[in-house]
Each structure stands twice: as structure tokens, then as C-alpha cells.
C-alpha positions as CSV (number, residue, x, y, z in Angstrom):
1,M,0.0,0.0,0.0
2,N,1.2,3.5,-0.8
3,Y,0.3,6.5,1.3
4,R,-0.4,10.2,0.6
5,T,-0.8,13.2,2.8
6,L,-4.4,14.3,3.4
7,G,-4.0,18.0,3.0
8,K,-3.9,20.2,6.2
9,T,-5.0,17.3,8.4
10,G,-1.4,16.0,8.1
11,F,-2.8,12.5,8.1
12,N,-0.7,10.0,6.1
13,V,-3.5,7.9,4.5
14,S,-3.7,4.9,2.2
15,E,-4.1,6.0,-1.3
16,I,-6.9,3.4,-1.7
17,S,-9.1,3.5,1.3
18,L,-12.7,2.3,2.1
19,G,-16.0,3.9,1.6
20,T,-18.9,2.4,3.6
21,W,-22.1,3.5,1.9
22,Q,-23.0,-0.2,1.2
23,V,-20.7,-2.0,3.6
24,G,-22.5,-4.8,5.3
25,G,-25.3,-5.0,2.7
26,R,-25.7,-4.0,-0.9
27,W,-28.1,-1.1,-1.7
28,G,-31.6,-2.2,-1.0
29,E,-30.6,-5.1,1.2
30,P,-30.4,-5.2,5.0
31,F,-27.3,-4.3,7.0
32,H,-25.3,-7.3,8.3
33,E,-23.0,-6.3,11.1
34,Q,-20.7,-9.4,10.8
35,T,-20.3,-8.8,7.0
36,A,-19.4,-5.2,7.7
37,E,-16.8,-6.1,10.3
38,T,-15.3,-8.7,8.0
39,I,-15.0,-6.2,5.1
40,I,-13.5,-3.5,7.4
41,N,-11.0,-5.9,8.9
42,S,-10.0,-7.1,5.5
43,A,-9.3,-3.6,4.4
44,I,-7.2,-2.8,7.5
45,D,-5.3,-6.1,7.1
46,A,-4.3,-4.9,3.6
47,G,-3.0,-1.6,4.9
48,V,-6.0,0.7,4.6
49,N,-5.9,3.3,7.3
50,F,-8.7,5.7,6.3
51,I,-12.4,4.7,6.4
52,D,-15.2,7.0,5.3
53,T,-18.7,6.6,6.7
54,A,-21.8,8.8,7.4
55,D,-24.5,9.1,10.0
56,V,-27.2,8.2,7.4
57,Y,-25.5,5.0,6.2
58,S,-27.8,2.3,7.6
59,D,-29.1,4.8,10.2
60,G,-25.8,4.9,12.1
61,L,-25.1,1.2,12.0
62,S,-22.2,1.8,9.5
63,E,-20.6,4.3,11.9
64,A,-21.0,1.9,14.8
65,A,-19.5,-1.0,12.8
66,V,-16.5,1.1,11.6
67,A,-15.7,2.3,15.1
68,K,-16.1,-1.1,16.7
69,V,-13.5,-2.6,14.3
70,V,-11.1,0.4,14.5
71,K,-11.1,0.3,18.3
72,S,-10.3,-3.4,18.2
73,R,-7.2,-2.9,16.1
74,S,-3.7,-1.9,17.1
75,E,-3.1,0.1,13.9
76,E,-3.8,3.8,13.7
77,V,-6.9,4.1,11.5
78,F,-8.5,7.4,10.7
79,V,-12.3,7.6,10.8
80,A,-14.2,10.2,8.7
81,T,-17.9,10.6,8.9
82,K,-20.5,13.1,7.6
83,C,-23.4,15.1,8.9
84,G,-26.3,17.1,7.5
85,R,-28.2,14.7,5.3
86,Q,-30.6,14.0,8.1
87,I,-32.1,17.4,7.5
88,Q,-35.5,16.9,5.8
89,P,-36.5,18.5,3.7
90,H,-32.9,19.0,2.7
91,V,-33.0,22.8,2.2
92,P,-30.6,25.6,3.3
93,Q,-33.1,26.8,5.9
94,G,-32.8,23.5,7.7
95,Y,-29.1,24.0,8.5
96,S,-28.2,25.6,11.8
97,P,-25.2,25.4,14.2
98,E,-27.5,23.8,16.8
99,K,-28.6,21.0,14.5
100,L,-25.1,20.3,13.2
101,T,-23.7,20.2,16.7
102,G,-26.4,17.7,17.6
103,Y,-25.5,15.5,14.7
104,V,-21.8,15.5,15.6
105,E,-22.7,14.5,19.1
106,Q,-24.9,11.7,17.9
107,S,-22.2,10.4,15.7
108,L,-19.9,10.4,18.7
109,R,-22.5,8.3,20.6
110,N,-23.0,6.0,17.6
111,M,-19.2,5.3,17.5
112,K,-18.6,5.5,21.2
113,L,-15.7,7.9,20.5
114,E,-14.6,11.1,22.2
115,T,-13.2,12.7,19.0
116,I,-13.9,12.3,15.3
117,D,-10.8,12.5,13.1
118,L,-12.7,14.2,10.2
119,I,-16.2,15.4,10.1
120,Q,-17.6,16.4,6.7
121,L,-20.6,18.4,5.7
122,H,-22.6,15.9,3.6
123,C,-23.4,17.6,0.3
124,P,-25.3,20.5,1.6
125,P,-27.3,22.8,-0.7
126,T,-25.1,25.4,-2.4
127,E,-26.4,28.3,-0.4
128,V,-25.0,26.8,2.8
129,Y,-21.5,27.5,1.6
130,T,-22.2,31.2,1.8
131,R,-23.0,31.1,5.6
132,P,-19.9,31.6,7.8
133,E,-21.8,30.6,10.9
134,I,-22.2,27.1,9.6
135,F,-18.5,26.7,9.2
136,G,-17.7,28.5,12.4
137,V,-19.6,25.9,14.5
138,F,-16.9,23.4,13.7
139,D,-14.2,25.6,15.1
140,R,-16.0,25.5,18.4
141,L,-16.4,21.7,18.1
142,K,-12.7,21.4,17.6
143,E,-12.0,23.6,20.6
144,Q,-14.2,21.3,22.6
145,G,-12.2,18.3,21.4
146,K,-15.1,16.7,19.6
147,I,-13.5,16.8,16.2
148,R,-10.0,17.1,14.8
149,N,-10.8,18.4,11.3
150,L,-13.6,19.7,9.1
151,G,-14.1,18.7,5.5
152,V,-16.9,19.0,2.9
153,S,-18.4,16.4,0.6
154,V,-19.7,18.3,-2.5
155,E,-21.8,17.7,-5.6
156,L,-20.5,20.7,-7.6
157,V,-17.0,21.9,-8.4
158,D,-18.2,25.4,-7.6
159,E,-19.2,24.3,-4.1
160,A,-15.8,22.9,-3.5
161,L,-14.2,26.2,-4.6
162,M,-16.6,28.1,-2.3
163,A,-15.8,25.8,0.7
164,M,-12.0,26.2,0.3
165,R,-12.4,29.9,1.1
166,Y,-13.0,28.9,4.8
167,P,-9.5,28.3,6.4
168,N,-10.9,25.5,8.6
169,V,-11.8,23.3,5.6
170,T,-9.1,20.7,5.4
171,T,-10.5,18.3,2.9
172,V,-12.9,18.1,-0.1
173,Q,-14.7,14.9,-1.1
174,V,-15.8,14.9,-4.7
175,I,-16.9,12.5,-7.5
176,F,-14.1,11.9,-9.9
177,N,-13.7,9.1,-12.4
178,M,-13.2,8.3,-16.0
179,F,-16.8,9.6,-16.6
180,R,-16.3,12.8,-14.4
181,L,-13.2,14.7,-15.5
182,K,-14.2,18.3,-14.6
183,P,-12.6,18.3,-11.1
184,S,-9.2,17.8,-12.6
185,E,-9.4,21.2,-14.1
186,Q,-9.6,24.2,-11.7
187,L,-10.5,22.3,-8.5
188,F,-7.3,20.1,-8.3
189,S,-4.9,23.0,-8.7
190,T,-6.8,25.2,-6.2
191,A,-6.8,22.4,-3.7
192,K,-3.1,22.0,-4.1
193,E,-2.6,25.8,-3.6
194,N,-4.6,25.7,-0.4
195,N,-3.2,22.4,0.9
196,V,-6.7,20.9,0.9
197,G,-6.8,17.1,0.8
198,L,-8.9,15.5,-2.0
199,I,-11.0,12.4,-1.3
200,V,-12.4,10.8,-4.4
201,R,-15.7,9.0,-4.1
202,V,-17.8,7.1,-6.7
203,P,-14.6,6.2,-8.6
204,L,-16.3,3.4,-10.5
205,A,-19.4,5.4,-11.5
206,S,-21.7,3.2,-9.4
207,G,-20.3,0.1,-11.0
208,L,-20.4,1.1,-14.6
209,L,-16.6,1.3,-14.7
210,T,-16.2,-2.3,-13.5
211,G,-16.9,-3.4,-17.0
212,K,-19.2,-6.1,-15.7
213,M,-22.6,-4.5,-16.5
214,S,-24.7,-5.0,-19.6
215,H,-28.0,-4.1,-21.0
216,Q,-29.4,-7.1,-19.2
217,T,-28.2,-6.0,-15.8
218,T,-31.0,-5.5,-13.3
219,F,-31.1,-3.8,-9.9
220,N,-33.0,-4.2,-6.7
221,P,-35.9,-1.8,-6.7
222,E,-34.5,-0.2,-3.5
223,D,-31.1,0.2,-5.1
224,H,-30.4,3.9,-6.1
225,R,-29.3,2.6,-9.5
226,A,-32.9,1.6,-10.1
227,F,-34.7,4.6,-8.6
228,N,-32.4,7.6,-8.8
229,R,-31.3,7.7,-12.4
230,N,-33.0,11.1,-13.0
231,G,-32.4,12.4,-9.5
232,E,-35.7,11.3,-8.0
233,A,-34.3,10.9,-4.5
234,F,-31.0,12.8,-4.4
235,D,-28.5,14.4,-6.8
236,K,-28.5,12.6,-10.1
237,G,-24.8,12.8,-10.3
238,E,-24.4,10.2,-7.4
239,T,-25.9,7.5,-9.7
240,F,-23.7,6.4,-12.5
241,S,-22.0,9.8,-12.2
242,G,-25.1,11.2,-13.9
243,V,-24.3,9.3,-17.1
244,D,-27.1,7.7,-19.1
245,F,-26.8,3.9,-18.4
246,D,-26.9,2.8,-22.0
247,L,-24.5,5.5,-23.2
248,G,-22.2,4.6,-20.3
249,L,-22.1,1.0,-21.5
250,E,-21.1,2.1,-25.0
251,A,-18.3,4.2,-23.5
252,V,-17.1,1.3,-21.3
253,E,-16.7,-0.9,-24.3
254,E,-14.4,1.7,-25.8
255,L,-12.5,1.9,-22.6
256,K,-11.9,-1.8,-22.6
257,R,-10.1,-1.5,-25.9
258,L,-7.5,0.7,-24.1
259,F,-6.8,-2.1,-21.7
260,P,-7.0,-5.3,-23.9
261,G,-7.0,-8.5,-22.0
262,Q,-7.1,-6.6,-18.7
263,E,-10.6,-7.4,-17.3
264,P,-12.2,-6.4,-15.1
265,L,-11.9,-2.8,-15.9
266,A,-12.3,-1.7,-12.2
267,P,-8.7,-1.8,-11.1
268,W,-7.6,0.2,-14.1
269,A,-10.3,2.8,-13.4
270,L,-9.0,3.2,-9.9
271,R,-5.4,3.3,-11.1
272,W,-6.4,6.1,-13.5
273,V,-7.6,8.1,-10.5
274,L,-4.3,7.6,-8.8
275,M,-2.5,9.1,-11.8
276,F,-3.5,12.5,-10.5
277,P,-1.0,13.5,-7.7
278,E,-3.4,16.0,-6.2
279,V,-5.7,13.1,-5.1
280,S,-5.1,12.2,-1.5
281,T,-7.1,9.0,-1.4
282,V,-9.9,7.2,-3.3
283,I,-12.7,5.5,-1.4
284,P,-14.3,2.7,-3.4
285,G,-17.0,0.8,-1.6
286,A,-17.4,-2.9,-1.0
287,S,-20.3,-5.2,-0.1
288,R,-18.1,-8.3,0.1
289,P,-14.5,-8.9,1.3
290,E,-13.3,-10.1,-2.1
291,Q,-14.3,-6.7,-3.5
292,V,-11.8,-5.1,-1.1
293,S,-9.0,-7.2,-2.5
294,A,-10.0,-6.4,-6.0
295,N,-10.0,-2.7,-5.3
296,L,-6.7,-2.7,-3.6
297,A,-5.1,-4.6,-6.5
298,A,-5.2,-1.3,-8.3
299,A,-2.3,0.1,-6.2
300,A,0.1,-2.5,-7.7
301,L,-0.8,-1.8,-11.3
302,P,1.8,0.0,-13.5
303,T,1.2,3.6,-14.4
304,L,-1.0,4.3,-17.3
305,S,0.8,5.3,-20.6
306,P,0.3,8.7,-22.1
307,A,-1.7,7.0,-24.9
308,Q,-4.0,5.4,-22.4
309,M,-4.5,8.7,-20.5
310,E,-5.3,10.5,-23.8
311,G,-7.6,7.6,-24.8
312,V,-9.7,8.0,-21.7
313,R,-10.0,11.7,-22.3
314,R,-10.9,11.1,-26.0
315,I,-13.7,8.6,-25.0
316,Y,-14.9,11.1,-22.4
317,D,-15.1,13.9,-24.9
318,Q,-16.9,11.8,-27.4
319,Y,-19.5,10.0,-25.2
320,I,-19.7,11.8,-21.8
321,R,-18.7,15.5,-21.9
322,P,-21.8,16.8,-23.9
323,T,-24.3,15.7,-21.3
324,V,-22.3,15.7,-18.0
325,H,-19.4,18.1,-17.9
326,Q,-21.2,21.4,-17.2
327,Q,-23.8,19.9,-14.8
328,W,-21.4,19.3,-11.9
């Protein structure tokens, strides 16, 4: 495992880490604590020392499972969680220092921790980034010893740029993959200038970039890939990175030609993300222990050639850019 510095946090984190949106149960399926613990232990066994969760993942059960395993281990493992998505309806007016303080304290109870290594605002509405009092509450929480660092998880590049104006923002979590190239433009350079760590989520475009899906692939009705393709429940960009499923399948077939005989595509899609030095860590999810191993295999792959890097961009420009690029 290779490690990179996570911006102003100073944490030295595994370049491939673990996201826990679906840990312990695939989307639409019940949470299984033992499965979650097995997955998390497998990741730590392989050198992962950064785990990302959220209070809304399985209603706090994901947080509890992550913390239980981390506390049982001798290794130093950094725990990041998120707050804010409990606000319903999810509108700017719902955000207040009092509510956010309460969510942080509930996460501490869920995890039976005294301090959270990294708390992140969980994709708040754009207007929230214009409210200094929202960001100021985390300074007070840090003074109280309840958090060590503040980060933001964003939908839009513009939101990330707004967030980085606040000096206490140490990390930005953003969707970045072969089907979402926009962050590599202004965002990456600005994050580097401000020493803000970049956490990449949805690196496989909700599974599209595994190369294993087809037109015959079906999804559980409670899986967001079945019900959120047009943003019915939350931001459309969280599902297949906002890419039309059938169009995405066409683009994946083109990508496979850049890596002949190298299936599945997933490790190469992750290795592509790591080609960008501004990225601190990428957090693919896993619903089975073997998926952890498959994801981590990307760290051992050779660097992509200039022709492969250019090929990815060419395919993006041809298939994806017209409908996706300016939306996020």
C-alpha cells in the first residue's frame, strides 16, 4: 500500500481506502454487522488506514461497525464521517449550528468515540457554503475536542471552490472518475494551492466502470441505480455519475479497448484516478470482502501510458462530456 498526505490534516492515508455506503449490505438489502466487520477488517489487514462513513448510512449502523473494528485494532486508522443529510426537507433553511452540533454529538455516541478525526458536511445545498456561521460551529467543536478536522463532501466543483475559502476546511470529497473529469481542471490546482486534501468518491461510477454490467443487468428496486437515475431521491450525479446507463455501457466498451486482456476494468479505473497526484485517497465501496481485495489490487498496477490517458479523455469527450461536464 502507498500512502499520501491528506492536506492540512497532516494524516498519512492509504491512497486506496474504504467507503462504507453499502458496507454490510448492498443497496436495498439489510445491513449485516458481521459482514461489515469482515469487510473493514480485510481492508485494514491490507494496509487501509482511512475509512469513510456517514450518519445516514444504515441509520448509524455503519458508523458503529466502523468504530467497533477500528477500536479493536492496534493500527492507527483514521475515521471520517459526515453530517447534514438527516435534515429533511434537505434545504438551506434546515441548516443551523445547533442541528449540526447535535448530529456530531450523535455520531460520537454511535461510534462510542470522544473525538472524530474528520467530520464532513454531507453535500449541503449550495447556499449553505455562503453562511460563515455554519463553518464557524466546527471551530467550536474542535476547541471542545469533539472533532479534529472539518471537510466537505460536494456535488459541484463550484461548491468545493466556495468551501475552500474557509480556512478550517481541510478536505474536499468529490466525485471523480473516467466519466467525471471536470474536477481535474480548476479544482485540483486550487486544492493543491490551499493544501486541501482531496478524497475521491464514486470512482467506479456506481459500478459502470467495473466493465461487468450489460443491458441485461437488473437492480434491486431499492437500489439507487434503479430509482435515482433522474435524481428522484438525491442528486442525479451520485448515480452512474449522472451518465445515461446505455450510453455509459457504450463508452465502457471503448475503454476496454484501451486495456486489452485486462478485465475487469475496475482496477484500471482506480489506477487512473491515482495518476493524479493531487488526489489524496480514493474510497471505493465494498459489499463483500473479495471486492476489497479487487479494489486494492489497483495500487500494484503499472502507471497508465500517455496513450491510455489520452484515450480516456478522448472517450470522455466523445461520449460523456456533452451531457455531463457542465452539470457538476
